[in-house]
Backbone as XML, in Angstrom:
<?xml version="1.0"?>
<chain id="A" units="angstrom">
  <residue number="1" name="UNK">
    <atom name="N" x="-65.525" y="49.913" z="-23.452"/>
    <atom name="CA" x="-64.959" y="50.747" z="-24.484"/>
    <atom name="C" x="-64.732" y="52.242" z="-23.555"/>
  </residue>
  <residue number="2" name="UNK">
    <atom name="N" x="-66.157" y="52.520" z="-23.239"/>
    <atom name="CA" x="-65.839" y="53.839" z="-22.545"/>
    <atom name="C" x="-64.866" y="54.241" z="-21.440"/>
  </residue>
  <residue number="3" name="UNK">
    <atom name="N" x="-64.985" y="52.977" z="-20.493"/>
    <atom name="CA" x="-63.847" y="53.038" z="-19.474"/>
    <atom name="C" x="-62.578" y="53.427" z="-20.197"/>
  </residue>
  <residue number="4" name="UNK">
    <atom name="N" x="-62.331" y="52.571" z="-21.145"/>
    <atom name="CA" x="-60.522" y="52.365" z="-21.670"/>
    <atom name="C" x="-60.528" y="54.016" z="-21.918"/>
  </residue>
  <residue number="5" name="UNK">
    <atom name="N" x="-61.492" y="54.748" z="-22.852"/>
    <atom name="CA" x="-61.658" y="55.792" z="-23.620"/>
    <atom name="C" x="-61.401" y="57.087" z="-22.581"/>
  </residue>
  <residue number="6" name="UNK">
    <atom name="N" x="-62.339" y="57.201" z="-21.442"/>
    <atom name="CA" x="-62.690" y="58.248" z="-20.647"/>
    <atom name="C" x="-62.640" y="58.142" z="-19.384"/>
  </residue>
  <residue number="7" name="UNK">
    <atom name="N" x="-62.437" y="57.105" z="-18.726"/>
    <atom name="CA" x="-62.593" y="56.850" z="-17.196"/>
    <atom name="C" x="-60.748" y="56.395" z="-16.747"/>
  </residue>
  <residue number="8" name="UNK">
    <atom name="N" x="-60.834" y="57.082" z="-15.429"/>
    <atom name="CA" x="-59.723" y="56.831" z="-14.905"/>
    <atom name="C" x="-60.094" y="55.345" z="-13.626"/>
  </residue>
  <residue number="9" name="UNK">
    <atom name="N" x="-61.229" y="54.794" z="-13.682"/>
    <atom name="CA" x="-61.124" y="53.749" z="-12.719"/>
    <atom name="C" x="-62.524" y="52.928" z="-13.351"/>
  </residue>
  <residue number="10" name="UNK">
    <atom name="N" x="-62.554" y="51.913" z="-13.031"/>
    <atom name="CA" x="-63.837" y="51.201" z="-13.208"/>
    <atom name="C" x="-64.180" y="50.370" z="-11.903"/>
  </residue>
  <residue number="11" name="UNK">
    <atom name="N" x="-65.528" y="49.958" z="-11.455"/>
    <atom name="CA" x="-65.759" y="49.181" z="-10.603"/>
    <atom name="C" x="-66.632" y="47.864" z="-11.006"/>
  </residue>
  <residue number="12" name="UNK">
    <atom name="N" x="-66.356" y="46.904" z="-10.767"/>
    <atom name="CA" x="-67.102" y="45.640" z="-11.002"/>
    <atom name="C" x="-67.754" y="44.749" z="-9.702"/>
  </residue>
  <residue number="13" name="UNK">
    <atom name="N" x="-69.028" y="44.622" z="-9.619"/>
    <atom name="CA" x="-69.459" y="43.992" z="-8.358"/>
    <atom name="C" x="-69.368" y="42.369" z="-8.671"/>
  </residue>
  <residue number="14" name="UNK">
    <atom name="N" x="-68.855" y="41.809" z="-7.714"/>
    <atom name="CA" x="-68.998" y="40.090" z="-7.547"/>
    <atom name="C" x="-70.037" y="39.722" z="-7.922"/>
  </residue>
  <residue number="15" name="UNK">
    <atom name="N" x="-71.331" y="40.176" z="-7.844"/>
    <atom name="CA" x="-72.366" y="39.775" z="-7.916"/>
    <atom name="C" x="-72.462" y="39.143" z="-9.526"/>
  </residue>
  <residue number="16" name="UNK">
    <atom name="N" x="-71.832" y="39.277" z="-10.303"/>
    <atom name="CA" x="-72.033" y="39.171" z="-11.884"/>
    <atom name="C" x="-71.292" y="37.928" z="-12.029"/>
  </residue>
  <residue number="17" name="UNK">
    <atom name="N" x="-70.448" y="37.374" z="-10.993"/>
    <atom name="CA" x="-69.620" y="36.161" z="-11.061"/>
    <atom name="C" x="-68.602" y="36.181" z="-11.714"/>
  </residue>
  <residue number="18" name="UNK">
    <atom name="N" x="-67.433" y="35.298" z="-11.269"/>
    <atom name="CA" x="-65.896" y="35.554" z="-11.306"/>
    <atom name="C" x="-65.611" y="35.458" z="-13.142"/>
  </residue>
  <residue number="19" name="UNK">
    <atom name="N" x="-66.414" y="34.707" z="-13.806"/>
    <atom name="CA" x="-66.102" y="34.491" z="-15.138"/>
    <atom name="C" x="-66.520" y="36.011" z="-15.758"/>
  </residue>
  <residue number="20" name="UNK">
    <atom name="N" x="-67.831" y="36.679" z="-15.631"/>
    <atom name="CA" x="-68.273" y="38.012" z="-16.258"/>
    <atom name="C" x="-67.190" y="38.768" z="-15.398"/>
  </residue>
  <residue number="21" name="UNK">
    <atom name="N" x="-66.523" y="38.774" z="-14.403"/>
    <atom name="CA" x="-65.769" y="39.950" z="-13.651"/>
    <atom name="C" x="-64.038" y="39.529" z="-14.487"/>
  </residue>
  <residue number="22" name="UNK">
    <atom name="N" x="-63.502" y="38.468" z="-14.977"/>
    <atom name="CA" x="-62.468" y="38.193" z="-15.769"/>
    <atom name="C" x="-62.789" y="38.736" z="-17.035"/>
  </residue>
  <residue number="23" name="UNK">
    <atom name="N" x="-64.023" y="38.588" z="-17.630"/>
    <atom name="CA" x="-64.263" y="39.150" z="-18.855"/>
    <atom name="C" x="-64.357" y="40.596" z="-18.999"/>
  </residue>
  <residue number="24" name="UNK">
    <atom name="N" x="-64.950" y="41.264" z="-18.232"/>
    <atom name="CA" x="-64.815" y="42.608" z="-17.934"/>
    <atom name="C" x="-63.456" y="43.097" z="-17.963"/>
  </residue>
  <residue number="25" name="UNK">
    <atom name="N" x="-62.316" y="42.583" z="-17.262"/>
    <atom name="CA" x="-61.280" y="42.818" z="-17.102"/>
    <atom name="C" x="-60.355" y="42.860" z="-18.565"/>
  </residue>
  <residue number="26" name="UNK">
    <atom name="N" x="-60.855" y="41.619" z="-19.061"/>
    <atom name="CA" x="-60.227" y="41.245" z="-20.285"/>
    <atom name="C" x="-60.400" y="42.269" z="-21.358"/>
  </residue>
  <residue number="27" name="UNK">
    <atom name="N" x="-61.931" y="42.651" z="-21.343"/>
    <atom name="CA" x="-62.648" y="43.484" z="-22.253"/>
    <atom name="C" x="-61.833" y="44.820" z="-22.251"/>
  </residue>
  <residue number="28" name="UNK">
    <atom name="N" x="-61.343" y="45.478" z="-21.073"/>
    <atom name="CA" x="-60.891" y="46.438" z="-20.774"/>
    <atom name="C" x="-59.651" y="46.499" z="-21.310"/>
  </residue>
  <residue number="29" name="UNK">
    <atom name="N" x="-58.723" y="45.431" z="-21.180"/>
    <atom name="CA" x="-57.547" y="45.573" z="-21.423"/>
    <atom name="C" x="-57.232" y="45.770" z="-22.858"/>
  </residue>
  <residue number="30" name="UNK">
    <atom name="N" x="-58.330" y="44.785" z="-23.718"/>
    <atom name="CA" x="-58.609" y="44.807" z="-25.253"/>
    <atom name="C" x="-58.812" y="46.148" z="-25.508"/>
  </residue>
  <residue number="31" name="UNK">
    <atom name="N" x="-59.580" y="46.696" z="-25.029"/>
    <atom name="CA" x="-59.728" y="48.372" z="-25.475"/>
    <atom name="C" x="-59.031" y="49.407" z="-25.300"/>
  </residue>
  <residue number="32" name="UNK">
    <atom name="N" x="-58.134" y="49.253" z="-24.244"/>
    <atom name="CA" x="-57.109" y="50.110" z="-23.741"/>
    <atom name="C" x="-56.039" y="49.977" z="-25.045"/>
  </residue>
  <residue number="33" name="UNK">
    <atom name="N" x="-55.899" y="48.659" z="-25.190"/>
    <atom name="CA" x="-54.598" y="48.126" z="-26.116"/>
    <atom name="C" x="-55.081" y="48.834" z="-27.644"/>
  </residue>
  <residue number="34" name="UNK">
    <atom name="N" x="-56.458" y="48.987" z="-27.911"/>
    <atom name="CA" x="-56.918" y="49.048" z="-29.232"/>
    <atom name="C" x="-56.725" y="50.950" z="-29.297"/>
  </residue>
  <residue number="35" name="UNK">
    <atom name="N" x="-57.133" y="51.594" z="-27.703"/>
    <atom name="CA" x="-56.943" y="52.746" z="-27.890"/>
    <atom name="C" x="-55.415" y="53.488" z="-27.694"/>
  </residue>
  <residue number="36" name="UNK">
    <atom name="N" x="-54.449" y="52.816" z="-27.584"/>
    <atom name="CA" x="-53.362" y="53.057" z="-27.260"/>
    <atom name="C" x="-52.822" y="53.453" z="-25.921"/>
  </residue>
  <residue number="37" name="UNK">
    <atom name="N" x="-53.817" y="53.008" z="-25.111"/>
    <atom name="CA" x="-53.950" y="53.871" z="-23.655"/>
    <atom name="C" x="-53.307" y="52.623" z="-22.751"/>
  </residue>
  <residue number="38" name="UNK">
    <atom name="N" x="-52.362" y="52.930" z="-21.696"/>
    <atom name="CA" x="-51.922" y="52.211" z="-20.682"/>
    <atom name="C" x="-52.678" y="51.756" z="-19.599"/>
  </residue>
  <residue number="39" name="UNK">
    <atom name="N" x="-52.828" y="50.206" z="-20.139"/>
    <atom name="CA" x="-53.915" y="49.459" z="-19.148"/>
    <atom name="C" x="-53.656" y="49.938" z="-17.768"/>
  </residue>
  <residue number="40" name="UNK">
    <atom name="N" x="-52.841" y="49.902" z="-17.103"/>
    <atom name="CA" x="-52.386" y="50.247" z="-15.837"/>
    <atom name="C" x="-52.672" y="51.568" z="-15.474"/>
  </residue>
  <residue number="41" name="UNK">
    <atom name="N" x="-53.024" y="52.165" z="-16.423"/>
    <atom name="CA" x="-53.606" y="53.749" z="-16.069"/>
    <atom name="C" x="-54.792" y="53.825" z="-15.457"/>
  </residue>
  <residue number="42" name="UNK">
    <atom name="N" x="-55.658" y="52.621" z="-15.722"/>
    <atom name="CA" x="-57.023" y="52.457" z="-15.105"/>
    <atom name="C" x="-57.024" y="51.469" z="-14.001"/>
  </residue>
  <residue number="43" name="UNK">
    <atom name="N" x="-57.619" y="52.522" z="-12.748"/>
    <atom name="CA" x="-57.696" y="51.630" z="-11.436"/>
    <atom name="C" x="-59.008" y="50.700" z="-11.793"/>
  </residue>
  <residue number="44" name="UNK">
    <atom name="N" x="-58.688" y="49.337" z="-11.100"/>
    <atom name="CA" x="-59.637" y="48.237" z="-11.406"/>
    <atom name="C" x="-60.191" y="48.166" z="-10.194"/>
  </residue>
  <residue number="45" name="UNK">
    <atom name="N" x="-61.446" y="48.341" z="-9.563"/>
    <atom name="CA" x="-61.849" y="48.249" z="-8.402"/>
    <atom name="C" x="-63.141" y="46.912" z="-8.149"/>
  </residue>
  <residue number="46" name="UNK">
    <atom name="N" x="-63.111" y="46.127" z="-7.347"/>
    <atom name="CA" x="-64.034" y="45.109" z="-7.024"/>
    <atom name="C" x="-64.915" y="45.425" z="-6.082"/>
  </residue>
  <residue number="47" name="UNK">
    <atom name="N" x="-66.134" y="45.274" z="-6.297"/>
    <atom name="CA" x="-67.331" y="45.388" z="-4.956"/>
    <atom name="C" x="-67.739" y="44.281" z="-4.623"/>
  </residue>
  <residue number="48" name="UNK">
    <atom name="N" x="-67.890" y="43.525" z="-3.347"/>
    <atom name="CA" x="-68.268" y="42.406" z="-3.070"/>
    <atom name="C" x="-69.190" y="42.796" z="-1.337"/>
  </residue>
  <residue number="49" name="UNK">
    <atom name="N" x="-69.853" y="42.040" z="-1.085"/>
    <atom name="CA" x="-70.585" y="42.017" z="0.154"/>
    <atom name="C" x="-69.701" y="40.720" z="1.081"/>
  </residue>
  <residue number="50" name="UNK">
    <atom name="N" x="-69.186" y="41.038" z="2.399"/>
    <atom name="CA" x="-68.823" y="40.205" z="3.398"/>
    <atom name="C" x="-69.634" y="40.101" z="4.365"/>
  </residue>
  <residue number="51" name="UNK">
    <atom name="N" x="-70.052" y="38.676" z="4.891"/>
    <atom name="CA" x="-70.754" y="38.684" z="6.118"/>
    <atom name="C" x="-69.794" y="37.653" z="7.243"/>
  </residue>
  <residue number="52" name="UNK">
    <atom name="N" x="-69.077" y="38.446" z="7.836"/>
    <atom name="CA" x="-68.100" y="37.750" z="8.885"/>
    <atom name="C" x="-68.965" y="37.243" z="9.928"/>
  </residue>
  <residue number="53" name="UNK">
    <atom name="N" x="-70.147" y="37.513" z="9.951"/>
    <atom name="CA" x="-70.812" y="37.109" z="11.217"/>
    <atom name="C" x="-72.155" y="35.849" z="10.439"/>
  </residue>
  <residue number="54" name="UNK">
    <atom name="N" x="-71.782" y="35.795" z="9.205"/>
    <atom name="CA" x="-72.733" y="34.908" z="8.686"/>
    <atom name="C" x="-72.183" y="33.643" z="7.766"/>
  </residue>
  <residue number="55" name="UNK">
    <atom name="N" x="-72.288" y="33.707" z="6.643"/>
    <atom name="CA" x="-71.714" y="32.825" z="6.000"/>
    <atom name="C" x="-69.914" y="32.792" z="5.546"/>
  </residue>
  <residue number="56" name="UNK">
    <atom name="N" x="-69.660" y="33.796" z="5.543"/>
    <atom name="CA" x="-67.927" y="34.386" z="5.100"/>
    <atom name="C" x="-67.337" y="34.023" z="6.414"/>
  </residue>
  <residue number="57" name="UNK">
    <atom name="N" x="-66.191" y="33.396" z="5.925"/>
    <atom name="CA" x="-64.904" y="33.213" z="6.781"/>
    <atom name="C" x="-64.011" y="34.007" z="5.971"/>
  </residue>
  <residue number="58" name="UNK">
    <atom name="N" x="-63.059" y="34.380" z="7.302"/>
    <atom name="CA" x="-61.627" y="35.310" z="6.687"/>
    <atom name="C" x="-60.912" y="34.342" z="5.802"/>
  </residue>
  <residue number="59" name="UNK">
    <atom name="N" x="-60.800" y="33.276" z="5.995"/>
    <atom name="CA" x="-60.391" y="32.121" z="4.664"/>
    <atom name="C" x="-60.962" y="32.460" z="3.545"/>
  </residue>
  <residue number="60" name="UNK">
    <atom name="N" x="-62.370" y="32.557" z="3.539"/>
    <atom name="CA" x="-63.087" y="32.769" z="2.226"/>
    <atom name="C" x="-62.809" y="34.182" z="1.589"/>
  </residue>
  <residue number="61" name="UNK">
    <atom name="N" x="-62.805" y="35.136" z="2.512"/>
    <atom name="CA" x="-62.497" y="36.591" z="2.138"/>
    <atom name="C" x="-61.125" y="36.792" z="1.600"/>
  </residue>
  <residue number="62" name="UNK">
    <atom name="N" x="-60.458" y="36.113" z="2.280"/>
    <atom name="CA" x="-58.880" y="35.876" z="1.634"/>
    <atom name="C" x="-59.086" y="35.674" z="0.207"/>
  </residue>
  <residue number="63" name="UNK">
    <atom name="N" x="-59.382" y="34.238" z="0.188"/>
    <atom name="CA" x="-59.515" y="33.762" z="-1.082"/>
    <atom name="C" x="-59.960" y="34.638" z="-2.462"/>
  </residue>
  <residue number="64" name="UNK">
    <atom name="N" x="-61.428" y="35.234" z="-1.947"/>
    <atom name="CA" x="-61.783" y="35.807" z="-2.838"/>
    <atom name="C" x="-60.884" y="37.123" z="-3.329"/>
  </residue>
  <residue number="65" name="UNK">
    <atom name="N" x="-60.343" y="37.998" z="-2.479"/>
    <atom name="CA" x="-59.300" y="39.065" z="-2.564"/>
    <atom name="C" x="-58.721" y="38.549" z="-3.590"/>
  </residue>
  <residue number="66" name="UNK">
    <atom name="N" x="-57.230" y="37.512" z="-3.215"/>
    <atom name="CA" x="-56.356" y="37.001" z="-4.223"/>
    <atom name="C" x="-56.995" y="36.577" z="-5.579"/>
  </residue>
  <residue number="67" name="UNK">
    <atom name="N" x="-58.332" y="36.246" z="-5.524"/>
    <atom name="CA" x="-58.857" y="35.706" z="-7.066"/>
    <atom name="C" x="-58.929" y="37.232" z="-8.029"/>
  </residue>
  <residue number="68" name="UNK">
    <atom name="N" x="-59.539" y="38.120" z="-6.935"/>
    <atom name="CA" x="-59.912" y="39.457" z="-7.693"/>
    <atom name="C" x="-58.132" y="39.911" z="-8.342"/>
  </residue>
  <residue number="69" name="UNK">
    <atom name="N" x="-57.358" y="39.671" z="-7.159"/>
    <atom name="CA" x="-55.912" y="40.495" z="-7.595"/>
    <atom name="C" x="-55.588" y="39.698" z="-8.744"/>
  </residue>
  <residue number="70" name="UNK">
    <atom name="N" x="-55.638" y="38.334" z="-8.788"/>
    <atom name="CA" x="-55.120" y="37.472" z="-10.150"/>
    <atom name="C" x="-56.066" y="38.023" z="-11.363"/>
  </residue>
  <residue number="71" name="UNK">
    <atom name="N" x="-56.942" y="38.446" z="-11.179"/>
    <atom name="CA" x="-57.859" y="38.888" z="-12.197"/>
    <atom name="C" x="-57.478" y="40.096" z="-12.688"/>
  </residue>
  <residue number="72" name="UNK">
    <atom name="N" x="-56.638" y="40.792" z="-12.186"/>
    <atom name="CA" x="-56.146" y="42.080" z="-12.336"/>
    <atom name="C" x="-56.769" y="43.277" z="-11.896"/>
  </residue>
  <residue number="73" name="UNK">
    <atom name="N" x="-57.454" y="42.960" z="-10.809"/>
    <atom name="CA" x="-58.145" y="44.207" z="-9.958"/>
    <atom name="C" x="-56.985" y="44.637" z="-9.097"/>
  </residue>
  <residue number="74" name="UNK">
    <atom name="N" x="-57.228" y="46.006" z="-8.650"/>
    <atom name="CA" x="-56.240" y="46.590" z="-8.123"/>
    <atom name="C" x="-56.728" y="46.888" z="-6.685"/>
  </residue>
  <residue number="75" name="UNK">
    <atom name="N" x="-57.664" y="47.159" z="-6.205"/>
    <atom name="CA" x="-58.539" y="47.258" z="-5.237"/>
    <atom name="C" x="-59.813" y="46.480" z="-5.000"/>
  </residue>
  <residue number="76" name="UNK">
    <atom name="N" x="-59.909" y="46.129" z="-3.812"/>
    <atom name="CA" x="-61.132" y="45.356" z="-3.339"/>
    <atom name="C" x="-61.821" y="46.397" z="-2.229"/>
  </residue>
  <residue number="77" name="UNK">
    <atom name="N" x="-63.227" y="46.664" z="-2.833"/>
    <atom name="CA" x="-64.153" y="47.394" z="-1.838"/>
    <atom name="C" x="-65.203" y="46.140" z="-1.268"/>
  </residue>
  <residue number="78" name="UNK">
    <atom name="N" x="-65.337" y="46.647" z="0.090"/>
    <atom name="CA" x="-66.640" y="45.472" z="0.611"/>
    <atom name="C" x="-67.562" y="45.932" z="1.470"/>
  </residue>
  <residue number="79" name="UNK">
    <atom name="N" x="-68.906" y="45.667" z="1.332"/>
    <atom name="CA" x="-69.909" y="45.951" z="1.927"/>
    <atom name="C" x="-69.946" y="45.156" z="3.192"/>
  </residue>
  <residue number="80" name="UNK">
    <atom name="N" x="-70.186" y="45.732" z="4.592"/>
    <atom name="CA" x="-70.241" y="44.599" z="5.683"/>
    <atom name="C" x="-71.580" y="45.186" z="6.320"/>
  </residue>
  <residue number="81" name="UNK">
    <atom name="N" x="-72.682" y="44.648" z="5.837"/>
    <atom name="CA" x="-74.065" y="44.711" z="6.413"/>
    <atom name="C" x="-74.295" y="44.727" z="7.830"/>
  </residue>
  <residue number="82" name="UNK">
    <atom name="N" x="-73.281" y="43.555" z="8.751"/>
    <atom name="CA" x="-73.309" y="43.722" z="10.047"/>
    <atom name="C" x="-71.945" y="44.684" z="10.857"/>
  </residue>
  <residue number="83" name="UNK">
    <atom name="N" x="-71.671" y="45.902" z="10.157"/>
    <atom name="CA" x="-70.712" y="46.511" z="10.206"/>
    <atom name="C" x="-70.966" y="47.286" z="12.021"/>
  </residue>
  <residue number="84" name="UNK">
    <atom name="N" x="-72.140" y="47.195" z="12.685"/>
    <atom name="CA" x="-72.494" y="47.623" z="13.876"/>
    <atom name="C" x="-71.904" y="46.854" z="14.865"/>
  </residue>
  <residue number="85" name="UNK">
    <atom name="N" x="-71.660" y="45.710" z="14.132"/>
    <atom name="CA" x="-70.982" y="44.583" z="15.148"/>
    <atom name="C" x="-69.586" y="44.690" z="15.138"/>
  </residue>
  <residue number="86" name="UNK">
    <atom name="N" x="-68.777" y="44.747" z="16.596"/>
    <atom name="CA" x="-67.078" y="44.980" z="16.399"/>
    <atom name="C" x="-66.990" y="43.770" z="16.084"/>
  </residue>
  <residue number="87" name="UNK">
    <atom name="N" x="-67.132" y="42.422" z="16.110"/>
    <atom name="CA" x="-66.270" y="41.240" z="16.094"/>
    <atom name="C" x="-65.816" y="41.186" z="14.528"/>
  </residue>
  <residue number="88" name="UNK">
    <atom name="N" x="-66.920" y="41.414" z="13.678"/>
    <atom name="CA" x="-66.599" y="41.571" z="12.274"/>
    <atom name="C" x="-65.573" y="42.272" z="11.676"/>
  </residue>
  <residue number="89" name="UNK">
    <atom name="N" x="-65.859" y="43.314" z="12.343"/>
    <atom name="CA" x="-64.250" y="44.235" z="11.923"/>
    <atom name="C" x="-62.928" y="44.200" z="12.635"/>
  </residue>
  <residue number="90" name="UNK">
    <atom name="N" x="-63.153" y="43.616" z="13.658"/>
    <atom name="CA" x="-61.874" y="43.082" z="14.162"/>
    <atom name="C" x="-61.367" y="42.004" z="13.594"/>
  </residue>
  <residue number="91" name="UNK">
    <atom name="N" x="-62.326" y="40.791" z="12.930"/>
    <atom name="CA" x="-61.836" y="39.864" z="12.470"/>
    <atom name="C" x="-61.000" y="40.568" z="11.076"/>
  </residue>
  <residue number="92" name="UNK">
    <atom name="N" x="-61.761" y="41.365" z="10.399"/>
    <atom name="CA" x="-61.272" y="42.338" z="9.335"/>
    <atom name="C" x="-60.021" y="42.622" z="9.289"/>
  </residue>
  <residue number="93" name="UNK">
    <atom name="N" x="-59.936" y="43.047" z="10.442"/>
    <atom name="CA" x="-58.528" y="43.807" z="10.879"/>
    <atom name="C" x="-57.300" y="43.215" z="11.071"/>
  </residue>
  <residue number="94" name="UNK">
    <atom name="N" x="-57.688" y="42.071" z="11.890"/>
    <atom name="CA" x="-56.733" y="41.428" z="12.531"/>
    <atom name="C" x="-56.486" y="40.088" z="11.584"/>
  </residue>
  <residue number="95" name="UNK">
    <atom name="N" x="-57.528" y="39.499" z="10.831"/>
    <atom name="CA" x="-57.049" y="38.648" z="9.731"/>
    <atom name="C" x="-57.091" y="38.601" z="8.184"/>
  </residue>
  <residue number="96" name="UNK">
    <atom name="N" x="-57.706" y="39.549" z="7.794"/>
    <atom name="CA" x="-57.931" y="39.576" z="6.368"/>
    <atom name="C" x="-56.864" y="40.786" z="5.622"/>
  </residue>
  <residue number="97" name="UNK">
    <atom name="N" x="-57.040" y="41.889" z="6.596"/>
    <atom name="CA" x="-55.900" y="42.845" z="5.848"/>
    <atom name="C" x="-54.452" y="42.508" z="5.612"/>
  </residue>
  <residue number="98" name="UNK">
    <atom name="N" x="-53.870" y="41.728" z="6.863"/>
    <atom name="CA" x="-52.395" y="41.508" z="6.969"/>
    <atom name="C" x="-52.309" y="40.294" z="5.803"/>
  </residue>
  <residue number="99" name="UNK">
    <atom name="N" x="-53.424" y="39.669" z="5.521"/>
    <atom name="CA" x="-52.946" y="38.619" z="4.764"/>
    <atom name="C" x="-52.958" y="38.919" z="3.062"/>
  </residue>
  <residue number="100" name="UNK">
    <atom name="N" x="-53.677" y="39.978" z="2.871"/>
    <atom name="CA" x="-53.792" y="40.534" z="1.441"/>
    <atom name="C" x="-52.851" y="41.899" z="1.001"/>
  </residue>
  <residue number="101" name="UNK">
    <atom name="N" x="-52.462" y="42.527" z="2.127"/>
    <atom name="CA" x="-51.776" y="43.618" z="2.319"/>
    <atom name="C" x="-51.012" y="43.782" z="1.281"/>
  </residue>
  <residue number="102" name="UNK">
    <atom name="N" x="-49.931" y="43.024" z="0.855"/>
    <atom name="CA" x="-49.051" y="42.873" z="-0.179"/>
    <atom name="C" x="-49.227" y="42.459" z="-1.526"/>
  </residue>
  <residue number="103" name="UNK">
    <atom name="N" x="-50.547" y="42.294" z="-1.943"/>
    <atom name="CA" x="-51.299" y="41.725" z="-3.305"/>
    <atom name="C" x="-51.256" y="42.957" z="-4.268"/>
  </residue>
</chain>
């Protein structure tokens, strides 16, 4: 409720799980409606960690971003623990960004 009443944005980490991410977005929409605030006036960001030199693949990251977009998130923020390695950054730039740029 406080986000709907006072904030311009909210950030929800994917470690809470997809079900809880969706619940948070649904709750935000409900509170915005109750307060008469335009739901779209709140920026909704997701936060996740990407290990492109580990367990994650470009396809799995693209799938996660598409899931977040379908939930109502407007921006995806990623931590990349292996950012000092150039290959994961190149993969992110070459494969992931073009695949989700129009979401």
